N, C-alpha and C positions, 0 to 999 in steps of 0.2 A: 555340377558339372562343373571343372573349372571354365573364367572366362580369359584371352587370350588378351595379351596388351595390342595397344593401336601399333606397335612398331611388326608386331609375329604378325605372320600368313601358313592359312591351313595349308595343310600338305596330307592329301589324299593320300592314304596307305589302302588296306585289302578293304576289298567293298562293303560300306555301310562304318567305316574308322574314322578316324581324322585324326591325323600323330601332329606333333610339334616340330618344328624343323629343326635339325640340326644344330647344336650349339656348337661352342668352340670344345669343351670336352669330347663330345661325341665327331666334333671334323677332324679333330687331335685320333680320337680313337681309328677313326675311317683312315688315318694317315698312317697309322704305325700297320694296319690291317694290309692296307694296298701295297706296303713297304714290304713286310712279312706276314705272311697270310696264315701258316702256320705255328703264332706267337699264340703262346699259353695263355690263359686267362691273369695267372702270376703274372706273368713278363707284362703283360697290359698293361694292368693294374699299379705295376713299377714303374713303368717307363711313365706313366701317365699323371703318377702319384695320386692313384683313388684308392679303396679301396675293393677289394677284389670283387666283392656282393656290387659293390657299384659298375665294377667293370664288365660283369656278367651280366645284369642286369640292360645296363646298356647295348649289348652285343644283340641280347633275347629284342631287346626294344625294337633294335634298328633290321632284322631280320623281317623281325612281325610284323613294320610297318613296310618292308620293301626295299629301304632303303639300299640295303647288301642281301644283294640278290644270290648269292654264293660264292664257295669258295674254292678256287681252281690253282691245278697246278701251270703254271708259265712255263713253255715250253719253248725253247729253240731252235726254228723250224730248220734251217739247215742240217745241223748236228741229227734232228731225227730225221732229218730225210728228205727234207721237201725243200730245195736246193734254189727254185724258183719261185718267186712273189710277183707278184703282177695287181694293177688295179685296173681293173675293167667299167667305162664309162659306158650304159645305157640308153637307148633313149627309146620309148615305149609307149604304146600306143597310150590313147587318156583313156584313163579309168580300167587297166588293167595293172595296176601296182598289185592289190589283192591277189592275184592270179597268178602272176612273174616272181612275185617275193616269196609264193608257195613254191612255186617249180625251180626257187633257186635255192632253197633251203635245203631243200632233196638234192644239189650237185654235192660228188663228190668235191674236194679242196675248196669250197668257198668257206672264208672264214668269216667275214663279215659283209653286210651290207644294207645301205642308206639309201629311203630317198632322198632326192635335193628336190632344191627349187635351183632354177640355171638352162645354161645351153644343154646340159645333161640330165636325165633322168632319176638315176639310180648309179651309186656306184659302189663296184665289189672288189675286194681283196681276198685273194683266190694265194695258195699256194701249193705250188704243183712238183713235184719231181725232179722234172724238168722243164726243158723250152720243150719236148714234142708231143707233152704229155700237156702240157700250156695249149698249144697249137690247138688238140684235141678238143679239151674245154668247150674253150671258144670257139671255135668253130662248126665241134660237134654238138656241143651239150648247151652252150648261152644261147649261140647265135637260133640255137631250137627250140628255142621255146617260145610259143605261142603268147603274141602280143609284143616281143622285141624286135625294133626296125633295124637299127642299128649298133653297134659297137665300136668301143676307141680303147686298145691296150697300152699302158703303160708300163711298161716291166724297170724292178724293184732294183739298182745295183746296190743300196744302201739302207738302212734305216735304223731308228735310234729312239729310246725314249725319254720324253720330259727330265730334267732333272726334277723340277719338283711337281708335284701332284696338289689339283685345285684345293684339298680338305686342312694345306697348313694355313 
């Protein structure tokens, strides 16, 4: 078994495995995949100036170690019929995160939810077809989840992704 240098930290991978942290080539590979998840191994190898075998092995290792969790299509919400986006902040009863998160995961139009520290306990990103669907979602579904004490909703007028990823 190889020893890690003093400046390396262990990263926990799949149960029972220890992975090494991504190096500079891994980070460039991740950046390339974030920008174009459909890029072939050959294209990735050419962009990174590494062999196809090396590129393939690195992608496989990053998947196996749980660094890459999947390959997805990025869908533009508005052209896909989800023209109303909002963030919903929730205050929940203490010790109900597991139940609330399980319920939120089953609510249609919930894209992402996060447990927070601060004035609110949970922040949820939702994408709905219109304001009426958003109203029903907040007042009917989210506020009806056992453990939810209150909600605050912020309508999203516009949004963008950052130019640089953390992988470069």
